[in-house]
N, C-alpha and C positions, 0 to 999 in steps of 0.2 A: 402269580398273585403276590403282593408287597405287603409283607407283615412290619409293622412298626411296633417297636418294644417300647413297652413303657419304663422309662429311665428314673421315673419318681420313687421308685422302691428297691433300688438297687443297693448294694452295701457299701458305695463309695462314701467317704465323709467329706462333705465339701466344707470349705473353710471360708468364713464370710471375709469379704473384701469390702473395706471402706470406700467411701467416694473420693476420699483424697488419693488413693492408691492410685499410682499411673504406671501402666506398662504397656508395650507396644504391641500391635497386632500385625497379624500377617496380611499381606496385600491379597490375597486369595479369597480373603472373606468377602470383599466387595464382589468378586467374579462369582462366587457361590450365590450370593443373595440374587444376583442379576440372573443366573441361570434358572433358580428356582422360582422367581417372579415371571421368566419367560415362558417356561413349562405351564405353569398356572393359568397364564394368559392365553397361551395356546389351546390348552382344554376347554377354557371357557368360550373361546371363539368358536371352536368346533360345535360346542354344545349349542350355541346359539344359530349358526347356520345349519344344523340338522333339524332344529324346531323350525326354522322359516322354510326348508323344503319341504318338510312334512307338511306342514300347512298349505304350501302351493300344492302339492300333489293331491292333498286330499279334496281341495276346491276343483282342480281340472278334473279330477275323476268324477266327482259328483256332477260337473256340469257335462261331462262327455255323456255320462251313462243317463242322465235324466233329461237332457235337452236336445243332443245330437246322438242318436244310436247309430250304430256303425251298420251299414247294409251288407247283406250275404256277398254279394259279387265283390265289393270292395275288399272285405274280408278274405276271399278266396285268392283274389288278386295279390293281395299284400302277403298271404301266407306263401303263395308259389314264388313271389319276387324275393321273400326273405330266404328261401331254400335254393334259390338259383334255377328254378326250372323254368327257363325261359321260352322253351318250345311249348312245354304244356300249358304255359300262360298264353301263349299265343293262339293254343287249341281252345282253350276253355273260353277266351274272350270272343273267338269267332263263332263258335257254337252258342255261347249264352246269347250274344247280341242278335243271332239269327232266329232264335226260338223267340225272343222278345219281339222282333220284327213280325213274327207270323203269328204273334197273339197267342202262344201256347199258353203263356202264364205272363203276370203283371208283377211290378214291384211290391204291390200290397200283399199278393198272393204269397210271395216268397218271405215275407218279413224281415226281422233284423236280427244279428247275432245274439244270442242270448247274454243276459246281462251277468251272468255266473262266469262265463269264460273271461268277459272282460275285467270282471274283478280279480279273477286269477292272475291276469296280466299285470294287473297293478300291484296286486300283492307281491308277484316276483321281482317287479323293479323296486319296490319298497325294501324287499328281502335283500336285493344286491346293495342298495344304499346303506342299508344298517350294516351290512357286513364291511363297507367301507368306513363307516362309521367307526366299528370295532376296530380295525386294524388302526385306525388313527388314535383311538384311546389307547391302544395297548403301546403305540410308540410314545405318547406321551406319560404313560406310567412307567415306562423304562427309562425314560428320561429323569422323572421325578424321583425314582428309586437311585439312579446314579447320583444325583444331587443330593439325595439323602444321606446316601453313604459317603458321599464327600463331606456331607455336614458333621457325620458321625466323626470322621477322622479328624476334621479341624476341631470339634469340640475336645476330643482327646488330647490334640497338641496344645490346645489354649489351656486346657486341664493341668497338662504339665508344665506348661509355662507358668502358669499362675503358682503353681507349688514353689517352682524355683524361685519366682519373686518374692514370694513369703519368706522361704528361707534366707533369702537374700537380705530381706527387710529386716529379719529376727537377727541377722548377723550383724547389719549396721547398728541396730538399736545396741546390742551388747558393746559394739565398738564405741558408740557415743557415751554409753554408761562409764566405759572404763577410761576414756578420755576424760569426763567430768570427775571421776575419783582421782585422776591423775591430776588434774587442775587444783581441784580441791586440796590436793598434798603441798601443791607449791603455793597455794594463797596465803599461807603465814609468811613465808618467806618473801613473796611479792610485797605483803604489808610491811614487814621488817625493813625490806629496801625502801618503800615508800617514805618511811618515816626516817630513817637515815639520811634518804635525799633532802626532806624538809628541814631537817636538823642542820645539814650541811649548808643549806641556802640561807636560813637563819644565823648561823655563825659567820658565813661570808657576809651578809648585811653588817651584822654588828662589829665585826672585825673593820668594815670600811668606815663605819661610823667612827669608830676607836681611832682608826688611822687619820681620819680628817681632824678629829679633835686634838691629836698629837701634833699634826702639822702646823694648826694654828697655834698651839702652846710653844712651839719651837720658834717658829716665826716671831712671836711676841717676845721670847727670850732673846733671841737673837736682835732685834731692833733695842731691846733694853741695855744690852752688853754692848753694844755699838756706841750708845749714846754716853754709857758710865765710862767706856774706855776714850772717847773724845772729851769729855770733861764737862759737858752741857747739862746743866739742870733743867732740861725740858720736860713739858708734860707729855706722859708716854700712855696712851689709852690702853687700859686692860680689858681686852674682851672676854666676856663670860662664854663659858662652853657653850652656851645656848644660841648665842646669835651675836651679829655686830652691832649692836645696838651697844653704844660707849657708854659706860659710866665714867665720868670725869674724876679720876683720883690720880692726879699728878704728885709731882715734887713740889713740895712747898717748903720755905724755910721758916725759921723762928719768928720773924717779924710777920710774916702773913699768917701763919697759924695763931698768933696771938691777937692779930685784929679780927680774924675769922670768929674766935671764942669770946671775944668782947663784943661784936656785933650779935652773934647769937643770944648772950647774957643779956644784952639790952631789949632784944625783942622779947625775950621772955620776962623780963620785968614791966616791960609795957603792954604785955598780954596780946602781944601779935600773934604767937605762937603758942598752939595748945601743948599741952603734955602727953599726946599719945604715944610719942615717943618713947618715953618713959614707961608708959603702961604697956606696950607692946614694942619690946626692943626689937622684935624680929621683923617687924612690917619694912615693907619694901618701898623705895622713894620712886616715884614716877619720873621718868627722865625729862630733862627740859626740851621742849620743842624746838630742834633746829631747821625744821622744814627743808630737811633734806632725806631725799626717799633715794635708798642706795640701790633699790631693785629697779628703778625707773631707767637707769643708763643700760643696765644689763639687759633689760627687756627690750628697749631699743636696739640694743646691737645683735640680739638673738632671733628678734621677730620681724621678718620680712614683711612688707605689705601684704595682706591677704586678700587674694582673688575671690571675687564672689562665685558662691558654690564649690570652692576649692575642697571642702571636707566631703570624703566619701567612705562607706562603711568598710573598716578595714577587719573588724573580727568582732563576734558576739561571744562573750563568757557567762557561762552559768555559776554563779558564785554562791548564791543564797538560796534557801529553800521558801523563803517569804520576800515581800517587797524589799527594794533597796531605798532606804530613806534618805540618806547621805553619802557622799563621796568627797574625798580630799586628795590632792596630789601631794606628794612629797616635795618640799621645795629644793632640794638638791638631786635626789635619786630618781631613778625610773621605777618609782614603787606607788601604789594608790592604796588607801584605807575607805573600806566602804562599810557601813551600818546598816542594817536590816531588822525588820520587824519580828526576826527570829531571836532576838535579844544577844545577838552576836556581832563584834566588828572583826573584819578580817583585813589583813594588810598583804597584798600580793603585788607580785612585780610583772611590770608590762615586757613586752606584750603578750606573754602567753598566758598570764594568770597563774601563774605558780604560787600557791598559798605560801605565805612566810611566817604568819604569826596569826592565831585567833584567839580573840580577847573574850573571856567569858566573866560575868560578875554582876551585869544588870539584871533586874528582875522584869523588866518590862522592854517595849521595843527602844531601840538605838535611834534618837532624833537628829543627832547632830554630832558631828565630828570634826577635827581641826589639829593639824601637825605644829607641835612647837617650832618656833622660827628656825632651830639647829636642825631640826628633824629628829631628836633623840627622845623626844615625849610625845604624848598623845593626849588630847582631852576630848572627852566624849558626854553627851547629854543623853537623857533618857525619859521614857514616860515614867519611871519611878520616881520624879522629882529629885533625882541625884546628878550632880556631876563627878565626874571620876577622871583623874589623872594616871596615865599609864607609863611605866618605864619601858620603852622597847628593847632596850638591852637585856632586861629580864624577863619580858613579857608578861608583867603582873600590874595591878593597880597598887600605886603607891600613896595616893590620897583620895578622899571621897569627900564632897561638901554637900551638907543638907542645909536647908534652910528656906527653899519653895514650898509654897503650901501644895501645887498642883504640877502636871508635867511640865518638863523643860524641854523647850522647842529647838534651841539653838546654843551655840558656844563659839567662843573665840580667842585667840591667844593675842595678848599685846605683843609689840614689836620687840621689848625688850626681854619677853619671856618670864616674868616675874607676876604678870596678872592674867586672869582670865575672866572674861565676861559671859553671862548667861541670860537667857531671855525665856520667860515661862508663861503659862496660861493663867496664872494667877494675876496677870496685868502688871507685874514687876519685872525690873532687869536687875542684876545684880554684879558688882566688881568684887572679884575675889583674890586675895593676897596668897600666892603659892607659898611664900616663905614663912608667914606668920599662919598660913591655914585658916584664916579667917574671912569673913565679909567685911570689905571697907566699906562699900557703900549700895544702898539700894534705892534705884533710881525709879521713883513714882511718878507718873502723869498720864499714861496710856488709860483709857477707859475700857479698853477689852484685851485679850490676849495677846501676847507679844511673840510675834512670828517669828523674829530672826533678828540678829545682834551681830555687828562686825566693828572693829577696831580700825579706822582709819591707819595706813602703814606709816611707822615712825611718827606716831602723833598720838595725844591723848584724846582725842575725839571718837564718840562712840555713835554709830549708827543704828537705830531701831526700827523696824516696821511693825504694823500692829492691825489687828482686825477691827480696828476702831477708824480704818482709811485712811491714816496718818503715818508720816515717816516723821522720827525726832533725832536731832544732834544732840548729844549729851557731853559735859566736861566730865572725864573720869577723875580728875583732881577733885571735884567737889561733888559729883552726882547730882547736876542740876543740869535742867535742860536749857539748851541754848538756842535753838531753832526748831520750828515744826513746819513740816511740808503737807499741805492740803492741795487735793485735786483728784485723788482716787474716788470713785463713785461705788466702789465694792471693797470688800476686806482683802489688806494687803498681805501677801504671802511671803514675800520676800524683798530684800534690798541689798545692795552692794554698791561699794565705791570703785571707780576706775583707778587704774595703778596711778595715773596722775593725782587722783584725789579731788579733782574739780568737777568731776560729774558723778551723779548717783543714778543708778539703774533698779527700778521697781516695779513688781509685777503684782496683779490681784487676781481675784477668784473669777473675773469675767474675761481674762486672756489678755487684759489691756497692759502694755509695757509702757512706762513712761522714762524719760532721760531728763534728769533735773540738773539745773546750775547750782551747785554749791553756795557760791557767794551772793547769787540774787535770791536764792529760794522759789525759782520759778521752774515749771516745766519747759523744757526746751523742744521736746519731742515726744510724741504720742502714737503709738503703733498698737492696732487691734490685731492681735494672734488667735483672737478666740474662734468660736465662742465658749470652748471648753477653757477651764481654769488652767492659769499659768502659776507653777508650782515654785520653781526657781529660776535665778537670772544669773548670768556670770558674763563678765568682762575678759576679752582675750588680752594677752600682755601689752599689745598694741594699743588697746583702746578703741581699735575701729571697728571691732566686730562684738556682737552682744549675742549669746545663745541664751534659749529660753526653753525650760522643760514645759511640756504641756500635756494636759490629761487624755489629749485625743491621739495619745501614742506617737507623736512626732516632737523632734527638737526643731524648735524654730531659729532660722540664724537670721540676724537683723544687722545690716549696715547702716548707721545713723546717716553717713553721709549722703550716699544715693538713695537711702530709705529704700533699699531692696530687702525683701523678705522670702527667705525659701525654707521649706520643711524637709527634713532628714528623717527618712521613716526606716526603722530596723528592729523597732520593737513589737511590731504587729498592732494589735488593739490595746496592748497592756499600757496603763497609764506610765507616763513618765515624771519620776518624782524628783529627780536631781540632775544637776549638769554642772560640769567644771572643766576648766581648760588646765592641760598640761603646763607646768612652769615655764618649758620652752617653745609652748604654743606649736607643737608638733602634732598634737593630738586634741581632741575634744572627747570628753567622757561622759556618758549619760547613764543613769541609773532608772531601772522600771519596776513596776510592780510584779512582775513576773521573775523577778529575782536574777534577772541577767543585767549585764553592765556591757554595752556596745563602744567601741572603739573607732572614732572617726578619725580618719588622717587625711 
């Protein structure tokens, strides 16, 4: 008899194991379950066989008793044959059949074997079969008992294994907590080291800028000394610390000086020159247009012809928490400035994105940024309707221009470094004098928001694009419109000059890119990069490739010559808001609405 103990009321305290806990099981579990299943299947088959045999025996017995009763002679013959009494059987058959032949009795007179005796025989056979079934059931029960005992042992084993796993888990949790506490203790030191590293990187950049400035000054002084020693009174250009744009201040004799003063007095007497210099003595003077672009030759030397599809994704940097609205490449160093909707601008190093400086001060999103031609200063525009000048050596704002009625969309430096241009949502553009810290001209003419503004390098020409679907060229010396370009069917988002200055690229909200001939003021190429909006456009230094920042999450690269268009995808589905080429054309930079900047090499 097998007794199954109810373990649901034992004294063992079970510990709950979550579904995530994993621990190994022994291989014997599968054999145990298979043995138990086989035993149960065997018992079930034996029960079914017994039921079938019982039903067959009952039907056979009923049929033999009711339909075919056994005769007496057959009964005696079978009885003697079963006992092995062959001689008695022969005698019985001989005497039996002689009596039947003589007619002493007939089969009807004798009758048949009583039904009770037949039933006894059937019951005896049934009893034998049931005993066999009982033996089978006992064997199955013994096998189930063995399987049950094995299961109990396995249960005890797994219970102990589970207990060990729980203990190991608790130990690991304690170790993790101890490691977290250890890491927390080192976190202030790591933060301090990070700050020291950023400070050292910033100091390195500033030292490099100071070195370049000192080298330029030494070169100018050496040239001046050489000319003085040779006794030649030649005109020596004095470079500003800001850029190579020369201000013609040479050596002049007393005769030339007297003639110049007399000519200026004559012009004042004639009323040809206003007295603004008297009222604003700090006003800067716009340089004379020499039509010599110093950057052009350097760009041609450093920029090999670009093969179509050459740019590939090199790195993706997460720099801002909000959208990257603008970016600008340093004119000399491997540094980039990005502005964002998080009201910050960040200067970082290529190619790893190490942060050098973070600028805080704007009260709304930073919409535009541009490096001073020497790379020592930065101008930014913002949705707070201000333009700020930043000293990168100090990392602070040194000048703020206020005068626009609404958000300022873009800003740009003049090549001489003394003037800044700004474009605003109030449909106006302004020219600001950095030295006198005032607005020199307000350029009015657009009928809608002015989206972008840019100085033609080494020129006094200003390019603006507007939501009124037009582009305009302005004279920075007078603040008057020189030429207007018509052709876009939707609002213009951005426009820029090529390095040669003879081609303008513009894009609009329908994704159409247009290239314009500056001299004839007519479009020379139109490329549809849509249907999504094109937000910004940029020429590479060679002028052979144009990059477009598209709202469909791609950077569209267009080669005007063969008219080929390719999409560079690296921002996923995030809107690409800004795009710019590195000054050496080694990289293409793109900023997106997810706060990332992609470097294409």
